[in-house]
N, C-alpha and C positions, 0 to 999 in steps of 0.2 A: 300799491303793489308790494307784496312781500317777497323778500329774497331769503332763501334758506340760509342757515348758518354756514353750511358747507360751501355754498356758492359765494357767500360773502367772503369767506376766508380765501377762496380761490381768486376772487376779483382783487382783493387787497394784495395777495401775494403776487399776482400778475402785475399790478401797478408798481410794486416795489422792484420786481425783477426787471420790468421795462426801464425804469430809471437807471438801474445799475448797468444794464446792457448799453443803453443809449449814451450814458455819460462816458463810458469807455469808448464807444464809437466816435463821439464828438472829439475826444482827446486825440484819437488816432487820425481823424479827419484833419484836425488843425495841424498836425505834424506831418501830414502826407505831402510828398513831393508833387503829387498830381493836383493838389488843391490850390497851388499858387503858381502864377505865371512868373517868368524870369524878372519881370518888372515889379513884382510884389503884389499884383492885383489878384483877386480871386478868379479862379477858372469856373467854367460851367459845371464841372464835376463838383467843385466845392459848393456852389450855389444850390444845385439840385439836392445834394446830400445834406446840406444845412437845413433846407426846407423839410426834407424827410425827417430829420432829427427833431426839429421843432414840433412838427405834427405828431410824431411818436411820443414826445414828452407830454403834449397836451392830452392825447388819447390815454396814455398810461396814467396820467393824473386823474382824468375823469373816471376811468375804470377803478382805480384805487379808492377814490372818494366814494363811489357807489358801494364798494366792499366795506369800507369803514363805516358808512352810514348804516348798512345792513347789520354789521356786528353791534353797533351802538344800539340799534333798535332791539336786537335780541337781548342785549344786556339790560336795557330798561324794562323789557317785558319780564325777564326773570326776576328783577328787583321788585317789581310791583306784584308779583304772584305770591 
């Protein structure tokens, strides 16, 4: 399957953007008063949002890798032409 250069750039940019956004979210989650119970244990709010963050990191990474591979394929194609 071939991915166009424009789509590859978009996918890579989305992967990077996703990491930037979710790192910020993870920091804010860790510092949130709603994330920790008075005894110091994690609340349901923290657990659900931590899972959401991890899944988003994984999906952002996968999408970014697809974009990177697409750009590399286009670069190799240009180099061999």
